[in-house]
Residue, then its C-alpha position, 0 to 999 in steps of 0.5 A: x551287635x545284631x538287632x533282635x527283630x520284634x518277631x524274634x523277640x516274640x518267639x524268644x519270649x514264647x519259648x521262655x513262657x512255654x518252658x517256665x511259668x513267667x507270670x512275673x519276674x521277681x527282681x531286686x536292687x539295694x535301693x541305696x544308690x541315687x540316682x540309679x536306684x533309691x527310695x523316696x517317700x517309700x517309692x523306688x525310683x532311679x535311672x536303672x529302675x525306669x530303664x528296667x520298667x521300660x524294657x519289661x513293659x515293652x516286652x509285656x513282662x510283669x515285674x516285682x522289684x524289692x529292695x534288700x542288702x547286696x549280700x542278701x540279693x546275691x545269696x537269693x540269686x545264687x539259690x534261685x529264690x530271686x529271678x533277677x537283680x540290677x545292677x551287677x558288676x561282672x566277676x568270675x565268682x558271680x558268673x558261676x550263678x548269674x547270667x548277664x545281659x550283654x548290654x549294660x543297664x548303665x556304665x559306672x564312671x568315675x569322673x572329675x568335675x570342674x568349675x566351668x571356665x577353669x579350663x581343666x583337662x584330664x587324660x591321665x593322673x599326670x594332669x592332676x599335678x599341683x591341683x587339689x581334688x575334693x573327695x568324700x571321706x572313705x571314698x575308694x579310688x584306685x591304687x594308682x590314684x593313691x600312689x600318685x597322692x602319696x608321692x605328692x603329685x596332687x593334694x586331696x581335701x576330704x569332706x563328709x557329704x557330696x554337696x559340700x564338695x561341690x559347693x567348694x568347687x563352685x566357689x573355687x576353693x578346690x580344683x576338681x571333684x572326683x565322684x561317680x558321674x551319675x551321683x555327681x550329676x544328681x547332686x548338681x541337679x538337686x542343689x541347683x549348682x549351675x557352674x560345675x560340669x564333668x570333664x569328658x574323659x572318665x578316670x575309670x569306667x565299669x559296666x553294670x548289668x541286669x542279671x538272671x539267676x542260673x537256677x531259674x533258667x531264664x537265659x533266653x530273656x537276655x537277648x530280649x533285654x539286650x535289644x530293649x536296652x540297646x534301642x533305648x540308647x539309640x532312640x533317646x529314651x535313655x537320655x530322657x530318663x537320664x535328664x530326669x534325674x541328673x544335671x546335663 
């Protein structure tokens, strides 16, 4: 991706400001997905929130972030009563009414966690042969995972909360836990579980993006936020934000 210089960013921002009154961006999240975005003591926190604020502050753009259910957010973006939202997966339907950044605000990864020292490996579902995997009850995986499970390739034990799953893994009562990388890292950090780590190869990866309402014609902001997100990944700021919320 071509680097957007400070002068280019300023020119683009001036163009947006001249064509649309950009007093403040109104943005929304669900606030229901720790550690990416969540409410704590009536304060909106999270990795996505911090990265968005960092980018907006660097661009001298004021923002107002509200929380609401996803379906309501999507409707408001579609009709133009919100400027932006995060974090959204790309779908053909959503692309009709949202402009996506090219650089994701985060990459959502399903990964297997192991007990340190167990020397587990994962490159494909075949590596799970004979193992027991911990899952949250109601957790959706994939058709391939379900097919392999139904064939008896491995076993699954269900629990009602993430901490219970990781405690079982920590005590060696199951072989692996499958969960979102950031969610798992948050559980480990909050509960101070030191002997569990993620495996390096993710099972599934899906980027999630900051998006702008096409109705508000803010597409010129896309390269500005792209540049800020990219810079944060390169200069260590993203890693600093990540370590604030999840275990290493």
